[in-house]
N, C-alpha and C positions, 0 to 999 in steps of 0.2 A: 929388746923385749920391754913391754909395758903392761901394767895392770890398769884395767879400766873399771870404774865404779861410778855409781850414781848416788848423790846425797838425797836428791829429790827429783821429781819429774823435770824440773828446769835446770838442774845442775849436773854436769858431767865432769868426771875427774879422770886424770891420767897420771900414773907414776912411771916415769921413764928412767931406764937403767943404762942408757947409752946416749951419745951425742944426738941431738935432734937435727939431723941433716935433712936434705931435700926428700929423700925416700921415707924417712921416719915421719916427717911432717905430712907427707902425702897420706900415709896410713892413718895418722891422727885425724886429719881433716875429713877423710872418708867416713870415719866413725862419727864425727860431728855432723856431717851431712845426713847420715842415717838418722841421727837423733832429731835433726831439724825437720825431718819428714813428719814427726809426731807432734812436736811442740816448738813454738817460736815466741819470743827469743829464749835463748838459753844462757846460762852462766858456765864458765869453764874454770876448772881447777887443774893446774899443771904443775907437777912436782918433778924437779930434776934430781933424781936420787944419785946420779953419778957425778954431778957437778962438772960434766963435760960441756954443758951449755948448748947453745944453738949455733949451727953453721950459718954462713951468709946465705947459702941456698935455702936452708930451712926458714930463715927469717923472711926472705923475699917471697917464698911460697905462702907463708902465713899472711903477710901484708896483702898479697894478691887475693887471697881468700876473703879477707876483710873487705876489700873494695867490691868484691862481687856479692857479699852478704852484709851490707852496711848496717842493717837493723836486726840481724839475727843473733849477735852476741852482745849481751848486756854488760856482763862483767867478766874479767879474766884475772884470776889470781895465779901468780907465778911464784912458786916456792923453790928457791935455789940459793946456794952460797956462792955461785959463780958470778963474779962482779960484772963481767962483760954481758952475760945473759940479762942481768938486772938492768944494765944501762940500755941495752937494745930494746927492752920492754918499755922503758921510759920514753925513748924516741918513738916507738910504735904508738904510744898513748897520744902523741900529738898528731899522728897520721890517721888513725882510725877512730870511729865514734865510740867504741866500747870503752868502758871504764877499766883501765889496766892498773893493777897494783902488784908490786914485787915484795916478797917477804923472805926473810931468812928461814932456814930449816927449823931453827928453834922457835919460830913464830908460826909453825904449821897450824896449830889450833886457831890462832887469830885469823889466818888466811881462810880456813874453812868457815869460820863464823862470818867473816866479811863477805865471802862469795854467796853465802846462803841468804843474806838479807837483800 
């Protein structure tokens, strides 16, 4: 289950309460694609409330999405205390053109401010 919200027209946020596996990532990306029909590029705020992180399938689904939408995501803020999720986002930052930054949960407000600018 996730909560979806918008900070602004160009910023979409998700708060996820379960592992981000292939199926969950597919749901998230579907919502992102719907938003991209209205405005491009967008920024993404993703908070891992469960600290279960992202599965390998979810990670590859996200990377595949970025390759098919190279200019559509400007910034991605990842908020999690899961160390492996943070490390995977650092790797993804080298692979995709979007600016990806990982934040600890206690830095939630910093992440929100960063993704808005």
